[in-house]
Steps between C-alpha positions, in 0.01 A plus 500: 500500500646842406581745774240758390208254523617385843515862617147563366369195689684614811330841476158327486558306822301634794685380808880536532536174699288275279657186354454627146672831579792325668540258207500783248751694712729194499474479121590869461801458732614195304479689170689797649778276632530328162536840329767607752711192428468560127622857549792378710612261227461771238710743704780244539489421128517873426812544717672200341389628159669836558821325603496274194414793272816678622708197400317459168566864416875446550508183287299613196773471237675200656467167316713261708456393864698688762822372651489482883740796533281711267190400693669599826592841354141545379360421846750744656372766259143407601589548866623854422188604307384749767831684542397801288169537681676490838740772381207718393336454840824600675529812283142605580558440871821704503346808336291631788460419864122454470539237231716263704214253541356535151501161318610326821247221455611429144864505609427251780317265263783511247766439763319204655434349156861533393626370835285186491577429134876542554486281809306230313731511199832517685447274802147364495305262282500732200268716293219335305594541132498289185815297435637706211813284478289210370422519127140373528408736784671789321296436184176481701590826674569668164157386375324627815247770410549701820159436654464404864254224409756307295771502768380159612632351176856612580713274715630716783794396715669651806822654367776583750858620463627169638296298249627712211863458616463120525339476157779715355758269657320195355498654152872579527574143610297364206689730262833379638396136453401575141841657436683190621 
């Protein structure tokens, strides 16, 4: 039953404690909770979509998969994406004494975001990104249309600095074996 018809029936009910009123109220709450969870998933997909769009923008003309060292440099560049905005905020804050707290909330959000992402990439489990060192995943990422709805078709993996270093060492060892 759609939400509007339930609300119309609820308006027709005479007594607020009747069984019919309570049942309709439960239905409305259930529909509201379902909508909230849908919005939560959409918000997460939107955040991941923005992150992946940043990477896609940097890899437009590239045809071959990334080497682990290149991927590490790209992630380091990603972690420095807010540096210009932070500089602008510092300039605005230094101009006048009444503007010292202007943009403080935005600055705090940026700093916490950067701090957690750097911590995850350098020492933690990693940042959730597609494995762009793998040819199949790289091709799928190149074909991605940029919509948040199609993110589920991409295979995301937790990429950390340690994982990139070990994969680079493995590739070097394989290259040495091929040379012998």
